[in-house]
C-alpha positions as CSV (number, residue, x, y, z in Angstrom):
1,M,-116.7,-7.1,-41.2
2,E,-113.8,-6.8,-43.9
3,I,-113.1,-3.8,-45.8
4,R,-110.6,-3.1,-48.5
5,L,-107.1,-2.0,-47.2
6,N,-107.1,1.3,-49.1
7,K,-110.5,2.3,-47.6
8,Y,-109.3,1.6,-44.2
9,I,-106.2,3.7,-44.5
10,A,-108.3,6.5,-45.8
11,Q,-110.8,6.3,-42.8
12,S,-107.7,6.4,-40.6
13,G,-107.1,9.9,-41.7
14,Y,-103.6,8.9,-43.1
15,C,-104.1,9.9,-46.7
16,S,-106.5,9.5,-49.5
17,R,-107.4,6.1,-51.1
18,R,-105.5,7.0,-54.2
19,K,-102.4,7.7,-52.1
20,A,-103.0,4.6,-50.0
21,D,-102.7,2.5,-53.3
22,E,-99.5,4.1,-54.0
23,L,-98.1,3.3,-50.6
24,I,-99.2,-0.3,-50.9
25,K,-97.7,-0.8,-54.3
26,Q,-94.3,0.7,-52.9
27,G,-94.3,-1.9,-50.1
28,K,-94.8,0.8,-47.3
29,V,-97.8,-1.0,-45.7
30,K,-97.8,-3.9,-43.3
31,I,-100.8,-6.2,-42.2
32,N,-99.9,-7.8,-38.8
33,G,-96.2,-7.2,-39.5
34,Q,-96.2,-8.4,-43.1
35,I,-95.6,-6.3,-45.9
36,V,-98.4,-6.3,-48.5
37,K,-98.1,-5.1,-52.1
38,E,-101.6,-6.5,-53.4
39,L,-104.1,-3.9,-54.3
40,G,-107.8,-4.8,-53.4
41,I,-106.8,-7.0,-50.3
42,K,-109.2,-6.8,-47.6
43,I,-108.8,-6.6,-43.7
44,N,-110.8,-7.1,-40.4
45,P,-110.4,-3.8,-38.6
46,K,-111.1,-5.6,-35.3
47,R,-108.6,-8.3,-35.8
48,D,-105.8,-7.0,-38.0
49,K,-103.2,-4.4,-37.3
50,V,-102.3,-2.0,-40.2
51,E,-99.1,0.1,-40.0
52,I,-97.4,2.3,-42.5
53,E,-93.6,3.0,-42.0
54,G,-94.0,2.1,-38.3
55,K,-97.2,4.0,-37.5
56,I,-100.0,1.9,-36.5
57,L,-103.4,3.3,-37.9
58,K,-106.6,3.6,-36.2
59,P,-109.8,5.1,-37.6
60,Q,-110.3,8.9,-36.9
61,E,-113.3,9.7,-34.8
62,E,-113.7,13.4,-35.5
63,K,-113.4,14.5,-39.1
64,K,-111.9,18.0,-39.8
65,Y,-112.1,20.0,-43.0
66,Y,-110.4,23.3,-43.9
67,K,-109.5,25.6,-46.7
68,L,-106.1,27.2,-47.2
69,Y,-104.8,29.9,-49.5
70,K,-101.5,28.2,-50.5
71,P,-98.8,30.8,-51.5
72,R,-96.4,30.3,-54.4
73,G,-93.3,28.6,-53.4
74,Y,-94.6,25.6,-51.3
75,L,-94.9,22.2,-52.5
76,T,-98.2,20.5,-51.8
77,A,-96.7,17.7,-49.8
78,L,-96.1,17.0,-46.2
79,G,-92.6,16.4,-44.6
80,K,-89.4,17.4,-46.1
81,D,-88.5,17.9,-49.7
82,K,-85.3,16.2,-50.9
83,F,-84.2,19.3,-52.9
84,G,-84.9,21.8,-49.9
85,R,-88.1,23.3,-51.2
86,K,-90.6,24.4,-48.7
87,T,-93.7,22.2,-48.3
88,L,-97.0,22.5,-46.5
89,S,-95.4,21.2,-43.3
90,D,-93.1,24.3,-43.3
91,L,-96.0,26.6,-43.9
92,F,-97.9,24.9,-41.1
93,R,-95.1,25.6,-38.7
94,E,-94.9,29.1,-39.8
95,I,-98.5,29.7,-39.1
96,N,-98.6,27.6,-36.0
97,F,-101.2,25.3,-37.6
98,K,-101.0,21.9,-35.8
99,E,-104.0,19.8,-37.1
100,N,-103.3,16.5,-38.2
101,V,-104.6,16.8,-41.9
102,F,-103.4,16.2,-45.4
103,P,-104.1,18.2,-48.7
104,V,-106.9,17.1,-51.1
105,G,-105.3,17.1,-54.5
106,R,-102.4,19.5,-55.3
107,L,-101.3,22.9,-56.5
108,D,-98.1,23.2,-58.4
109,Y,-95.0,24.7,-56.5
110,D,-95.5,27.9,-58.6
111,S,-99.2,28.1,-58.2
112,E,-101.4,29.6,-55.5
113,G,-104.9,29.7,-54.2
114,L,-107.4,27.4,-52.7
115,L,-106.4,24.1,-51.3
116,L,-108.7,21.8,-49.2
117,L,-107.2,20.1,-46.1
118,T,-108.8,17.0,-44.1
119,N,-108.3,13.9,-42.2
120,D,-111.1,12.2,-44.1
121,G,-109.8,9.9,-46.8
122,E,-113.3,9.2,-48.1
123,F,-114.1,12.9,-48.5
124,A,-110.8,13.3,-50.3
125,Y,-111.6,10.4,-52.5
126,K,-114.8,11.9,-53.6
127,L,-113.1,15.2,-54.4
128,M,-110.2,13.8,-56.3
129,H,-111.5,10.8,-58.3
130,P,-112.0,11.8,-61.9
131,K,-115.5,10.1,-62.0
132,F,-117.0,12.7,-59.7
133,K,-115.9,15.4,-62.0
134,V,-115.7,18.0,-59.5
135,P,-115.1,21.3,-61.3
136,K,-112.1,23.7,-60.2
137,T,-111.9,27.3,-61.3
138,Y,-108.7,29.3,-61.7
139,I,-107.6,32.8,-62.7
140,V,-104.8,32.5,-65.1
141,E,-102.5,35.3,-66.6
142,V,-100.5,34.3,-69.6
143,Q,-97.7,36.1,-71.4
144,G,-99.0,37.7,-74.6
145,R,-102.3,39.0,-75.9
146,V,-104.8,36.2,-77.0
147,N,-106.7,37.2,-80.1
148,A,-110.3,35.9,-80.8
149,K,-109.1,33.2,-83.2
150,T,-106.9,31.5,-80.7
151,F,-109.5,31.9,-78.0
152,N,-112.0,30.1,-80.2
153,K,-109.5,27.3,-80.3
154,M,-109.1,27.4,-76.6
155,E,-112.9,26.9,-76.1
156,K,-112.9,23.8,-78.4
157,G,-110.0,22.2,-76.4
158,T,-106.7,20.6,-77.5
159,K,-104.9,17.2,-77.2
160,L,-102.1,17.2,-74.7
161,E,-99.5,14.5,-74.1
162,D,-101.8,12.4,-71.9
163,V,-105.4,13.8,-72.2
164,F,-107.6,15.9,-74.4
165,L,-108.6,19.0,-72.5
166,K,-111.7,21.0,-73.2
167,P,-112.5,23.6,-70.5
168,D,-115.8,23.4,-68.9
169,S,-115.8,27.2,-69.3
170,I,-113.3,29.9,-70.1
171,K,-113.5,33.6,-70.6
172,I,-111.1,36.5,-70.9
173,I,-111.4,38.9,-67.9
174,R,-109.0,41.5,-69.3
175,K,-105.9,42.2,-71.3
176,T,-103.0,44.4,-70.4
177,S,-100.1,45.6,-72.8
178,N,-98.4,42.2,-72.7
179,S,-100.6,39.6,-71.1
180,T,-104.0,38.1,-71.1
181,I,-106.0,37.1,-67.9
182,F,-108.5,34.2,-68.0
183,E,-111.0,32.6,-65.7
184,I,-111.2,28.9,-66.6
185,T,-113.0,26.0,-65.1
186,I,-111.9,22.4,-65.6
187,H,-112.5,19.1,-63.9
188,S,-109.3,17.3,-65.0
189,G,-106.6,16.8,-62.4
190,Q,-103.6,16.0,-64.4
191,K,-100.1,17.4,-63.3
192,R,-99.6,20.9,-64.5
193,I,-102.4,20.5,-67.0
194,L,-103.2,24.2,-67.3
195,R,-99.8,25.2,-67.8
196,R,-99.5,22.6,-70.5
197,F,-102.7,23.7,-72.1
198,F,-102.0,27.5,-72.4
199,K,-98.3,26.6,-73.6
200,K,-99.8,24.4,-76.5
201,F,-101.2,27.6,-77.9
202,G,-97.9,29.5,-77.5
203,F,-98.9,31.3,-74.3
204,P,-96.7,30.6,-71.1
205,V,-98.4,31.0,-67.7
206,K,-97.3,33.9,-65.7
207,R,-99.6,33.6,-62.8
208,L,-102.1,30.7,-61.7
209,K,-104.6,30.9,-58.8
210,R,-107.3,28.6,-58.0
211,I,-110.4,30.3,-56.6
212,R,-113.0,27.7,-56.4
213,V,-113.3,23.8,-55.9
214,G,-116.9,22.8,-56.6
215,K,-118.9,25.5,-54.8
216,I,-116.3,26.2,-52.3
217,N,-114.7,29.6,-53.0
218,L,-111.5,31.0,-51.7
219,G,-113.5,34.1,-50.8
220,N,-111.6,36.4,-48.4
221,V,-109.0,34.0,-47.1
222,R,-105.6,35.6,-47.0
223,E,-102.5,34.2,-48.6
224,G,-101.0,31.6,-46.2
225,E,-104.2,31.5,-44.1
226,V,-106.1,28.3,-43.0
227,V,-109.9,28.6,-42.2
228,E,-112.0,25.7,-41.0
229,L,-115.0,24.9,-43.3
230,G,-118.6,25.2,-42.2
231,R,-121.0,22.5,-42.4
232,D,-123.0,23.9,-45.5
233,E,-119.8,24.2,-47.3
234,I,-118.9,20.5,-46.6
235,K,-122.3,19.5,-47.9
236,T,-121.9,21.2,-51.1
237,L,-118.7,19.1,-51.9
238,A,-119.9,15.7,-50.8
239,A,-122.3,13.6,-48.9
240,T,-120.2,13.4,-45.8
241,N,-121.2,12.3,-42.2
242,F,-119.5,14.5,-39.6
243,P,-120.4,15.2,-36.0
244,D,-122.3,18.4,-34.7
245,R,-120.3,21.4,-33.7
246,S,-121.0,24.6,-32.4
247,P,-121.1,27.4,-35.1
248,G,-118.3,29.3,-33.6
249,Q,-115.7,26.4,-34.4
250,Y,-116.1,27.2,-38.1
251,H,-114.6,30.5,-37.9
252,R,-111.1,29.5,-36.5
253,R,-108.2,31.1,-38.6
254,W,-104.6,30.4,-38.7
255,R,-102.2,32.8,-40.3
256,A,-98.8,34.3,-39.9
């Protein structure tokens, strides 16, 4: 039975389908020793050998799902950064987290909070693709005090360079002498979109923390800590098939 190449790569746990398409276009994927750059190509998993940068891919048998409190000062990427900035690989070494997983989506280098990790590419696809409209909630502190007139404009949304952003919900939690703190929910995933949104109104972001993806809350996870998701949490995000496990396995934690 043939399946699309990007879907096979996702099922192997190497990355999401979207990332797989990027790797294909970059010429980093081979089928039976030959580089392929055609999106939408299909393979026979029983007959064809797929490799990415020398690594032969095999479908993952056990799917794994975690939530991480990503601290500020880490790139949402694996491996080394060419500019010497810390990545998730550095964080995993610091907390002795050795699972073979990748991040679902991203958080900016200067942002913090909830980041989901998995080796399930199909699961990641359902969370990241815009057509599924998975909401994400953030606590955002901006510089300056936002008045009622500007807040009303924020509620209605604004045109950015690449998209019109209207928050699913937005409210002011409190104000300090020189800042305003919001809780805002969106389902858009463009790069640095909330920072660009608030800057458009003249309020640069001082701090940005994601606290929820779908119905998964950051909860009491500590900064720099990884916690394995439980069955009910996974089911709230996507209809995913995963093996039975004992309840105790859902409470493992990794932290410095």
